[in-house]
N, C-alpha and C positions, 0 to 999 in steps of 0.2 A: 054119387061119386063120379068125379069126371075123368079119373084115370081107370085103365084096367088094374088089376089086382097088384101085379108087379109094377106097374107105372104109379099107382098110389103108394106104395112103399118108396120108391125112388123119391117122387115129389115131396114126401114128408122129410126123407133124409135131407133134401137139399133147402128144406126149408120154406117150400112151396104151399101155399092154401091148398087144401084138398075139396074145397067149394068152389073153387073159379078154373074157368077154362085158360089155359097158359097160352099166349102169345109171345113168341120170343124170337129176339135178334141176337147173334152171337157175332162179335167183330170189334174193329174199332169204332170210336165214335165221331170220327172225323166229319165234317159237313157234307163232303161228297159221298160218304157212305150211306146218308139219308135216316140215320138213328133218330133224328130230330124229327122228322116226318112220323115216323111210328111213334115216338113218346107223344107228340101233337094228337095223334090220332086217337090216344088212349080216353081223351073227353069226352069222343063222341059213341065209345064203345058202353055196352050194358054194365051196370055194378058186379055182375058174375063174372068179368072178364078181368086178366092181370096181366098187363103188359111188363114183360122183363127185359131186360138190357143187359147182356153179358159181354164184357170186354172193356177195352179202352185204357188210355194212359192214365195217371194220376190225375192229371190237371183236367183232361176230359171228364173223369168220372165225377170231380169235384163241382164242375162247371154243371154237367147234368143235375146232380144233386140238388144244386141250388136252385136251376131253373124249374124241377119239376117236383120239387120237396111239397109241395100243396096237393099235387095229384095222388089221390087215396089208390089209384089203380095201376101206378108205374112202379115197379120196382128197378132201381139201379143197382144190378148185383155187384159189377165191378168185374175187374181181371181175376180169373181163373186160369189153371193150369190147363193147358191143351188137351192133356190125357184127361181131365175132366170134362170137357166139351160135348161129348158122345153121351153124358148122363143128363147134360141140361136138356139136348136136343130130344132124347127118349120122353124126358118127361114134359115136353111141350105138347101142346094140341095142334098149332099153326106155327110155323116158321116163316119170318118175313125178312126178306132181301131189298130193301127200300131205297136202292141206290138213286142218286140224284142226278138230275138230267141238266143241272148248272153248269157242271165242269164236265170239260171233255173227256178227261180220264175217267170217269164214271159211266158218261154216255156211250162212248165209242171205244174205250182201251182194256177196261179192266176185265179179268176172268176170276171172280173171287173162289178161292179155295174152298170158301164156306160154302158156296153153291154144290160142291160135289159132295160135301159132309152132310146138307141138308138133303141132297137126292138121296143119299145111303142111309139116311135115319127113317125112310118109310113114314115121312110125315108132310101133310099139306105143305106145299111151298106157295107164298103170295110174293110174286116179283114185279119191282118196275119193269114197265114196258120201254125197254132201252134195247139198241142194237148189242151193245156187248153181252147184254143177259140172254138174248134169243139166239146167241151162237150155240148155247146148248140148251137152254129152256124151250119150251113150247105149248101149246093149249093142251097136249097129250099128257105134260108131266108138270105143268105148273097153272098157277093162277095168276093173270096179270091185272095191273092197275097203273093208272096215269101218277108218272114220278111227280114228286114234291105237292101233293095233294091228300092232306091228313083226312079230309072229309071220306074222300073216295077210298083212301085205304081202309079206314074204320068200316065203311059199308060193304066192303069186299068181304072183309074177316066176319063180318056179322052174317054175310050172305053165306059163306063156308061152314060157319059154326051151325047154321040153321039147317044145311044139307049135308050133313057128315056121309053119306054114303058115297056120292059122288065125289067127295075131298078123299075118302080112302083109296077109290079107284084109280085117282090120278097120283097119288103118293105112290103106290104101288107100281105104277109105271115108271114113276122117276127112279124108284130104287132100280128097277131091271136096267133103265137107261144109264143109270150110274156104272154099271159094269163094263159099259164100254169104254170108260175112262179110267180104269185101274192104271197102275205102274205097268203090270204084265202086259196088259190090251196097248198100251202107248210103245213099250219096247218092243212088243210084236209088229207094230206097224212100221216102226222105224227100221227094224231089220228086213221086212219085206221090201222097203223102197230100196234097199241098198244092193239086194241080191236078187 
């Protein structure tokens, strides 16, 4: 069994296979978000791993389904209500933030809300090594990989699956760090600057 008992039941309710490790991306399927890199990495992962992509517009979902229809270990889940996303994150073994370095918005300017949701989920995060991502994530709370490189991403995921103790420690640190970015903490910082 790959999940804890509660996670196992949750995975079953979401239609996830209970005999596979779940690698998950939640967000838009735009090119600069890097979801193609994760889907491409699936071919280099063992058969006991399932890559799930949650989100996207109807057009992007259809494009991904056509492109990756032959891949037995990629599941294009499609759009889900935002309130359902925490369930998907909880059911995953590893969360991936595969932003591309090919677009300046991704490389330097984005601050994905999903990153904070990932941190709060207490799951290990594999992220592209980009300045925009490193504004919040670091070696103490995430695992980094060269952007736009499916083989490197697959190797990093496989490494984490083989060493869950280290992954759990880093995921717990991300959870603790996420508390610094709550709306209450943000309001407190703004208040302190004004007075």
